[in-house]
C-alpha positions in Angstrom: 21.3 -10.6 44.2 20.0 -12.3 40.8 22.5 -15.3 39.3 21.5 -17.2 35.8 22.7 -19.7 33.8 22.9 -21.2 30.7 23.7 -24.5 29.7 24.4 -24.8 25.4 24.8 -28.6 23.8 26.9 -27.5 20.9 27.7 -29.7 17.4 30.7 -28.7 15.4 30.4 -30.4 12.6 33.3 -29.3 10.5 36.0 -29.8 13.5 38.5 -33.1 12.1 39.9 -32.7 15.9 41.0 -31.8 19.2 42.6 -28.5 17.5 40.1 -27.9 15.3 37.8 -27.8 18.0 39.8 -25.3 20.0 40.1 -22.8 17.3 36.4 -23.1 16.8 35.5 -22.5 20.2 37.9 -19.6 21.1 36.7 -17.2 18.8 33.0 -18.1 20.4 34.0 -18.2 24.1 36.3 -15.0 24.0 33.5 -13.5 22.4 31.3 -14.1 24.9 33.7 -12.8 27.6 34.0 -9.8 26.3 30.4 -8.5 24.6 28.4 -9.6 27.5 30.6 -10.0 30.4 29.8 -13.2 30.9 31.3 -16.5 33.0 31.4 -19.0 29.6 33.6 -22.3 30.6 33.7 -25.5 28.3 31.5 -28.3 30.7 31.7 -31.9 29.0 33.0 -33.5 25.4 35.8 -31.9 26.3 37.7 -35.3 24.8 35.0 -35.6 21.3 35.8 -33.6 18.0 32.4 -32.7 16.9 30.5 -31.8 20.5 31.1 -29.3 23.3 29.0 -28.2 25.5 29.4 -24.7 27.2 27.8 -22.6 30.2 27.8 -19.5 30.7 26.8 -17.4 34.6 25.8 -13.6 35.1 25.0 -12.1 37.9 22.5 -8.7 38.0 20.7 -6.1 39.9 17.7 -7.5 39.2 16.2 -10.8 37.0 15.5 -8.1 33.6 18.8 -7.6 33.2 20.7 -11.3 33.1 17.5 -12.4 31.6 18.7 -9.6 28.5 22.3 -10.1 28.6 21.3 -13.8 28.5 19.2 -13.5 25.5 21.6 -11.4 24.3 24.7 -14.0 24.3 22.0 -17.0 23.9 22.0 -14.8 20.3 25.3 -14.8 19.7 26.4 -18.4 20.3 23.4 -18.8 17.3 25.0 -16.4 15.4 28.1 -18.7 14.8 28.0 -20.3 11.3 30.7 -23.2 12.6 28.4 -24.8 15.1 24.7 -25.9 15.8 23.0 -25.4 19.2 21.4 -28.9 20.5 20.1 -27.6 23.1 19.8 -25.1 25.4 18.8 -24.8 29.0 18.4 -22.5 31.9 18.6 -21.9 35.8 18.4 -19.2 38.2 20.6 -20.0 41.2 19.0 -19.1 44.7 21.0 -16.9 47.0 20.0 -15.2 50.1 
């Protein structure tokens, strides 16, 4: 079993309220869940209008499959014109 986590720090320059932030993040988060079957959550900066951090996780039967899905999911995030990716980092979780 292979578990890969991806943390993405985002800047949302057009957001002027928390409501605007939610309306910007909702299609991104739902799209990731629907298209790639990954777990997704906003994990930091919940009280800031123009910042967000999302975490993604996938469990796969092979390392190659986990990397492939996460690569596609990361490209999906980069394709959203409403958000700017500030940083992204991956972590493998050991499971015995």
